[in-house]
N, C-alpha and C positions, 0 to 999 in steps of 0.2 A: 713269284719268287718272294718269299718274307727276306728284310736286308736285316742284318743283324751287323753292328759293329764292336767291334774290341778293343779296348782301351792299351793301348800301345805305348806303354812310359818303360820300360829295355829291360823289364825284370818279367820273368813268365814263360811258361812253356807256349808262347802264343802260336807255332803251329800244329801242333796236335791239339788244340784246340778248336784253329778256325779247318782245321780236317774233318773233325766229326761236329762241326755243325756242317758244313758243305757237305758232308755223309749226309746228315739230316734234311738237306734239298732247300741250304740257305747261302743266300747270298751275301758275303763277308767282306768287309769294309774295316782296315788297320785302320785307328783315329791317333793320331800324333799329337793333336791339336786339341786346344779346348772348345775353338768353333766344330773340328769335326764330330767332338763329344757331343753337342748340345744338337747338333744336326741330325744324331741316331735316331731309329724307331725304335731299337730297343737295342739295349748295352749289355756286353760282359766284361766283367773287370778278372781276369786271371789274375795271380799271383803263388810266387812259391817264395821258399828263404826262409828271410827274417822278416818280421812284422816293421823294422824301423828301417830296414831299406828300401820294400817296399814305398814305405810312405815318403822317403828322401826321394824317392825317383820321382814320385809324382808330383812331389811338392818341385822339385828340381825340373821338370818339364811344364810347370804350370797348371797341372789339371785339378787340383781339388777342389779349386772353388767349382768346378765345369762340372766336376761329378755330382757334387751337394745338389747343384743346380738343375741337372738330370736328374737325379733322384726326387728331388721336389714339381717336379715334370708330370709325376705320374705315369710314363711310361714305363714300359719292362725293365728293370735293373737285375742282373744278375751276378753274383762278386764268387769264384771259387778259391777256394784254399786260404790264403792268407788274405785273397780275395773278400771272403767272407767275414775272415777277423777283424781288415778294416773295417769292414760299416759299426763298428761297435767306438765307443766312444774313448779306448785306449788299451795299450797292450803293455804287459811288465816283461817283456821279452827283453832282458841289458838294458834292465834301468825302463823309465815310464816312457812309451811313445805315442802321441796323441793320433789318434784314428782319425776317422770323417764325422765323426757323431750321427749318425744315421738311425741306428736303432741303441736305446742305452743300452749299457755295460759294458764289460771289459774283457780281454783276452790274460788268461793264465795259465802256470805250467801244469800238466797232467802230472800230478804225484799222487800215485797208486802203489802202495805197500806192497813188497815182490812184483812190480810189472813193471818193464823195462821201459822207456822211451827213446826214439820215436815210436809211436803208434805203426805197423807200418802192416799193411795187407787187406783184406775184405773183413766187412762187418754187417752184418744183417742191420737193414735197417725200415722199419715202418713209417713210406712217405708216402703221400697220396692215394690213402688206403689200401697200397700194396707191399707187402715185404718182399725186399731185395737186398742183394748185397752190392755195395759201392766198394770202390777204392781206397782206402786212406793212408797217408803218409803223414803224421804232426806228431810234434812235442807239446804244441801249447793247444787251449778250446777254448772258446765260445763262453761267455757267462751273460747271456743276456740278462737284463736285472727284472725283465716281466716274461712271467709263463709263458705270455699270449705269441710272444714275437719267438718262442720256439716252434721249430716245425716237426724236426725229427729230430728223435736222440738213438745211439746204439749201447748196450749194455758192454760192461770191461768189468767182468766176472757181476759185484755186487754194485757196482758203480756206473750212473747213467755219462756218457757222454755227448756232448749235443754235436751232431749231423749237421741240419742244417738249420734257418732261421730264416722266419716272413713276415712284415712288417709292409703292407697295404700293396704297392709297387715293385717294393723291396725284397728280393731272396738271395741270402747266401748260403752256400754249401760247404760244408768242409772236404767233403771227397769229392776225387776227381772223378768228372762223367766224363773225361775224352776217355778213362784209363778204366772207365765200370762195363766196359764189351754192350753188350742189348739191354740192361739195366741202364745204364748212363745215355745211350742214345737214344731210347724211351724219355728221359728225363730232359735229355736238351729238346725234344720235339714237342712235348707240354711246354717248356719255356717256350718255342716256337709260336704256338700257338696262342700266348699270349695278347 
């Protein structure tokens, strides 16, 4: 059975992510310490709400350096929603907040004329050569510096919004695979196979 560790820093929908991973056949460990994160075979970092609160919680629990060190180890790392946004250098939500700096870029508010935010609902995304719908809820978007770090996008009218990012062993998804039905389960199975 594949072991996967979820970073537990007090924020995030841990239970639904844990259930989804267990549904995929994984043994799930919740990690609240740097040591537990560094011992992981593969790591999932969920996040919901505001970027700044998530980063403050990570730093409060003393996990920032261990997340960066784990990412450098080459083992599979998945960030979900704000967990994806935190992979970047910084966010401009409620001022500027420094992220983990694992993928060059920043997080900016979605500002599209005549389109309300947050964006809530199912969006079609081309990911891993298959076109599926995933569930999104967000008001801010990742803006990686390098196009090669963008794994997938979704269309909002004529605008493209980053749906997922990837650099080496690090993957981030703006959508919630744990809330995305069969497509989300298939995505998590793919991550567990790494």
